[in-house]
MDTraj code that builds the backbone (N, CA, C; nanometers):
import mdtraj as md
import numpy as np

residues = "MET ARG ALA ILE VAL THR VAL ILE GLY LYS ASP LYS THR GLY ILE VAL ALA GLY VAL SER THR ARG LEU THR GLU LEU ASP VAL ASN ILE ILE ASP ILE SER GLN THR ILE MET ASP GLY PHE PHE THR MET ASN MET VAL VAL GLU ILE GLU ALA THR GLU ALA PHE PRO GLU VAL LYS SER ASN LEU GLU ALA LEU GLY GLU SER LEU LYS VAL ASP ILE LYS ILE MET ASN GLU ALA ILE PHE GLU ALA MET HIS GLN LEU".split()
xyz = np.array([
    [-0.5686, 0.5813, -0.2653],
    [-0.4691, 0.6368, -0.4691],
    [-0.5649, 0.6395, -0.6016],
    [-0.5955, 0.7363, -0.6544],
    [-0.6759, 0.7664, -0.7592],
    [-0.5662, 0.7135, -0.8586],
    [-0.5864, 0.6380, -1.0230],
    [-0.5053, 0.5700, -1.0948],
    [-0.5920, 0.5727, -1.1538],
    [-0.5813, 0.6071, -1.3858],
    [-0.6330, 0.6114, -1.4596],
    [-0.5817, 0.4840, -1.5700],
    [-0.5806, 0.4291, -1.6051],
    [-0.6319, 0.2933, -1.6979],
    [-0.6937, 0.3288, -1.8297],
    [-0.5443, 0.2844, -1.9612],
    [-0.6194, 0.3238, -2.0652],
    [-0.5331, 0.1196, -2.1360],
    [-0.6327, 0.1233, -2.1815],
    [-0.6410, -0.0046, -2.2522],
    [-0.7031, 0.0535, -2.4146],
    [-0.5316, -0.0380, -2.4809],
    [-0.5741, -0.0299, -2.6748],
    [-0.5722, -0.1100, -2.7431],
    [-0.6241, -0.1772, -2.8354],
    [-0.5653, -0.3019, -2.8946],
    [-0.6793, -0.2669, -3.0075],
    [-0.7172, -0.4117, -3.0930],
    [-0.7145, -0.4720, -3.1484],
    [-0.8491, -0.5436, -3.0904],
    [-0.9860, -0.4658, -3.1514],
    [-1.0936, -0.5273, -3.0983],
    [-1.1820, -0.6702, -3.0700],
    [-1.1509, -0.7007, -2.9834],
    [-1.1885, -0.8863, -2.9750],
    [-1.2813, -0.8896, -2.8696],
    [-1.3535, -0.9949, -2.8836],
    [-1.4202, -1.0192, -2.7395],
    [-1.3307, -1.0516, -2.5887],
    [-1.4582, -1.0204, -2.4854],
    [-1.3013, -1.0322, -2.3666],
    [-1.2240, -0.9174, -2.2506],
    [-1.1667, -0.8037, -2.3984],
    [-1.0975, -0.7713, -2.3054],
    [-1.2447, -0.6634, -2.1818],
    [-1.3319, -0.6172, -2.1529],
    [-1.3548, -0.5369, -2.0476],
    [-1.3335, -0.6076, -1.9554],
    [-1.4136, -0.7917, -1.9733],
    [-1.4585, -0.8971, -1.9041],
    [-1.3259, -0.9590, -1.8354],
    [-1.2063, -0.9085, -1.9153],
    [-1.0592, -0.9479, -1.8768],
    [-0.9790, -0.8871, -1.7971],
    [-0.9793, -0.7175, -1.8257],
    [-0.9454, -0.6618, -1.7608],
    [-1.0551, -0.6226, -1.6374],
    [-1.1067, -0.5647, -1.6572],
    [-1.2519, -0.5260, -1.4759],
    [-1.2000, -0.7234, -1.3515],
    [-1.2005, -0.8310, -1.4789],
    [-1.2082, -0.9707, -1.3206],
    [-1.0215, -0.9747, -1.2793],
    [-0.9737, -0.8890, -1.3584],
    [-0.8384, -0.8941, -1.3431],
    [-0.8143, -0.7571, -1.2143],
    [-0.9167, -0.6241, -1.2367],
    [-0.8924, -0.5671, -1.0903],
    [-0.9771, -0.5844, -1.0375],
    [-1.1114, -0.6860, -1.0332],
    [-1.1074, -0.7422, -0.9431],
    [-1.0199, -0.8373, -0.8391],
    [-0.9778, -0.9040, -0.8533],
    [-0.8985, -0.9803, -0.8219],
    [-0.7661, -0.9492, -0.6984],
    [-0.7133, -0.7566, -0.7638],
    [-0.6779, -0.6573, -0.6928],
    [-0.6960, -0.6644, -0.6005],
    [-0.8077, -0.5909, -0.5686],
    [-0.8714, -0.5224, -0.5010],
    [-0.8705, -0.3854, -0.5488],
    [-0.8853, -0.3639, -0.6821],
    [-0.9305, -0.2605, -0.7640],
    [-1.0448, -0.2491, -0.8049],
    [-1.0760, -0.1158, -0.7063],
    [-1.2842, -0.0344, -0.7324],
    [-1.2343, 0.0396, -0.8753],
    [-1.3369, 0.0127, -0.9447],
    [-1.3714, 0.0511, -1.0898],
    [-1.4058, 0.2322, -1.0402],
    [-1.4085, 0.3457, -1.1138],
    [-1.4919, 0.5298, -1.0665],
    [-1.5041, 0.5155, -1.1239],
    [-1.4882, 0.5056, -1.2554],
    [-1.5714, 0.5653, -1.3874],
    [-1.4560, 0.4548, -1.5442],
    [-1.5651, 0.4505, -1.6162],
    [-1.5824, 0.3594, -1.6755],
    [-1.5976, 0.4579, -1.9134],
    [-1.4522, 0.4701, -1.9159],
    [-1.5950, 0.4418, -2.0923],
    [-1.5046, 0.3405, -2.1927],
    [-1.5260, 0.2999, -2.2703],
    [-1.5643, 0.2596, -2.3894],
    [-1.5788, 0.2801, -2.4946],
    [-1.4820, 0.2375, -2.6796],
    [-1.5400, 0.2757, -2.7466],
    [-1.4711, 0.1636, -2.8051],
    [-1.5342, 0.1181, -2.9714],
    [-1.3564, 0.0922, -3.0665],
    [-1.4182, 0.1999, -3.1344],
    [-1.2922, 0.2134, -3.2812],
    [-1.2773, 0.3276, -3.3448],
    [-1.2275, 0.2255, -3.4280],
    [-1.2261, 0.2221, -3.5453],
    [-1.1777, 0.1169, -3.6587],
    [-1.1718, -0.0005, -3.6650],
    [-1.2174, -0.0682, -3.5661],
    [-1.2031, -0.1632, -3.5366],
    [-1.0460, -0.2250, -3.4269],
    [-1.0105, -0.0854, -3.3531],
    [-1.0101, -0.0879, -3.2757],
    [-1.0325, -0.0401, -3.1321],
    [-1.0602, -0.1731, -3.0324],
    [-1.0898, -0.0891, -2.8700],
    [-1.0195, -0.0033, -2.7886],
    [-1.0974, 0.1196, -2.7036],
    [-0.9952, 0.1590, -2.6798],
    [-1.0684, 0.2028, -2.5595],
    [-1.0196, 0.2013, -2.3889],
    [-1.1089, 0.1332, -2.3103],
    [-1.0504, 0.2992, -2.1707],
    [-1.0832, 0.3561, -2.1325],
    [-1.0146, 0.4201, -2.0162],
    [-1.1277, 0.3752, -1.9181],
    [-1.0372, 0.3934, -1.7493],
    [-1.0226, 0.3681, -1.6256],
    [-1.0262, 0.4880, -1.5938],
    [-1.1377, 0.5267, -1.4918],
    [-1.0381, 0.5714, -1.3222],
    [-1.1044, 0.4775, -1.2320],
    [-0.9975, 0.4291, -1.1945],
    [-1.0001, 0.3273, -1.0574],
    [-0.9125, 0.3898, -0.9343],
    [-0.9938, 0.2905, -0.8190],
    [-0.9001, 0.3132, -0.7275],
    [-0.8471, 0.2581, -0.6220],
    [-0.7801, 0.2332, -0.5329],
    [-0.6690, 0.1325, -0.5177],
    [-0.6254, 0.1438, -0.3640],
    [-0.6900, 0.0760, -0.3217],
    [-0.6345, 0.1121, -0.1895],
    [-0.5692, 0.1246, -0.1159],
    [-0.4520, 0.0082, -0.0566],
    [-0.2978, 0.0977, -0.0937],
    [-0.1925, 0.1198, -0.1698],
    [-0.2005, 0.2825, -0.1422],
    [-0.0943, 0.2988, -0.2489],
    [0.0925, 0.1891, -0.2677],
    [0.0882, 0.1675, -0.2065],
    [0.2641, 0.0818, -0.2244],
    [0.1934, -0.0155, -0.2639],
    [0.1329, -0.0981, -0.3365],
    [0.0621, -0.1597, -0.3845],
    [-0.0176, -0.1636, -0.5290],
    [0.0870, -0.0150, -0.5625],
    [0.0396, 0.0029, -0.6932],
    [0.1739, -0.0503, -0.7986],
    [0.2857, -0.0443, -0.7360],
    [0.3310, -0.1276, -0.8060],
    [0.2806, -0.2569, -0.8710],
    [0.2496, -0.4154, -0.7972],
    [0.1940, -0.4437, -0.7794],
    [0.0691, -0.5040, -0.9076],
    [-0.0156, -0.4082, -0.9290],
    [-0.1363, -0.4077, -0.9843],
    [0.0042, -0.3339, -1.1239],
    [0.0379, -0.2914, -1.1850],
    [0.1228, -0.2637, -1.2633],
    [0.1297, -0.3364, -1.3359],
    [0.2273, -0.4604, -1.3298],
    [0.3163, -0.5539, -1.3119],
    [0.1859, -0.6705, -1.3673],
    [0.1267, -0.6623, -1.3566],
    [0.0275, -0.7448, -1.3288],
    [-0.1418, -0.7348, -1.4928],
    [-0.1128, -0.5360, -1.5314],
    [-0.1791, -0.5479, -1.5896],
    [-0.1136, -0.5530, -1.6804],
    [-0.0048, -0.5377, -1.6480],
    [0.0950, -0.5189, -1.7782],
    [0.0926, -0.6392, -1.9168],
    [0.0985, -0.7656, -1.8019],
    [0.0779, -0.9107, -1.8194],
    [-0.0196, -0.9786, -1.8460],
    [-0.1844, -0.9015, -1.8145],
    [-0.2855, -0.9056, -1.8832],
    [-0.3014, -0.8428, -2.0631],
    [-0.2148, -0.7475, -2.0601],
    [-0.2152, -0.6940, -2.1340],
    [-0.2092, -0.7444, -2.2391],
    [-0.0585, -0.7875, -2.2569],
    [-0.0061, -0.9325, -2.2996],
    [-0.0620, -1.0144, -2.3140],
    [-0.0913, -1.0737, -2.2019],
    [-0.2643, -1.2280, -2.2651],
    [-0.3273, -1.2402, -2.3487],
    [-0.3646, -1.0620, -2.3337],
    [-0.5369, -1.0266, -2.4244],
    [-0.4687, -0.9487, -2.6126],
    [-0.3221, -0.9458, -2.6298],
    [-0.3348, -0.8766, -2.6938],
    [-0.3753, -0.7248, -2.7394],
    [-0.3334, -0.6835, -2.6372],
    [-0.3626, -0.5565, -2.5725],
    [-0.2795, -0.4819, -2.5323],
    [-0.2376, -0.3508, -2.4860],
    [-0.1810, -0.2671, -2.4057],
    [-0.1540, -0.1776, -2.3474],
    [-0.2347, -0.2055, -2.1850],
    [-0.2437, -0.2070, -2.1178],
    [-0.1394, -0.1088, -2.0440],
    [-0.1921, 0.0951, -1.9686],
    [-0.0575, 0.1030, -1.9090],
    [-0.2079, 0.2453, -1.7723],
    [-0.1488, 0.1266, -1.6389],
    [-0.1715, 0.2108, -1.5450],
    [-0.0760, 0.3980, -1.4784],
    [-0.1330, 0.4918, -1.4662],
    [-0.1186, 0.6150, -1.3699],
    [-0.1567, 0.6852, -1.3327],
    [-0.0668, 0.6926, -1.2188],
    [-0.1215, 0.7545, -1.0577],
    [-0.2211, 0.8989, -1.1274],
    [-0.2845, 0.8682, -1.1138],
    [-0.4115, 0.9990, -1.1532],
    [-0.3225, 1.1638, -1.1044],
    [-0.1988, 1.1416, -0.9717],
    [-0.2311, 1.2723, -0.9477],
    [-0.0490, 1.3281, -1.1428],
    [-0.0257, 1.2645, -1.0729],
    [0.1087, 1.2913, -1.2312],
    [0.0053, 1.2946, -1.3743],
    [-0.0918, 1.2090, -1.3628],
    [-0.1883, 1.2086, -1.5442],
    [-0.2148, 1.3429, -1.5219],
    [-0.2862, 1.4093, -1.3985],
    [-0.3435, 1.5290, -1.4239],
    [-0.2420, 1.6881, -1.4089],
    [-0.1036, 1.6281, -1.3261],
    [0.0437, 1.7500, -1.3486],
    [0.0037, 1.7276, -1.5031],
    [0.0472, 1.6466, -1.6169],
    [0.0832, 1.6638, -1.7751],
    [0.0335, 1.6745, -1.8364],
    [-0.1113, 1.6920, -1.7598],
    [-0.1906, 1.7545, -1.8994],
    [-0.2769, 1.9115, -1.8523],
    [-0.1645, 1.9747, -1.7768],
    [-0.1831, 2.1252, -1.7709],
    [-0.1475, 2.1244, -1.7957],
    [-0.1777, 2.2615, -1.8561],
    [-0.1188, 2.3823, -1.9567],
    [-0.0405, 2.4440, -1.8527],
])
top = md.Topology()
chain = top.add_chain()
for i, resn in enumerate(residues, 1):
    res = top.add_residue(resn, chain, resSeq=i)
    for name in ("N", "CA", "C"):
        top.add_atom(name, md.element.get_by_symbol(name[0]), res)
traj = md.Trajectory(xyz[None], top)
């Protein structure tokens, strides 16, 4: 399954490395990534692929915990739900 990951927080060294390392540990493949810094705030959007759909809850809780340790907000959403929410 594909999912959208968003990361937002005060910019600091190691955010991209921390998130991408954790995704690797969880066997999640990064398909696409975009990141920028806006007025001192780091923002990153990723499209990822999770091999086993049943692993989604574990990936979600793991990323939320990582966000707390990095002091950023990390959210993940099933791509199909994300697309349905953003259709007119």
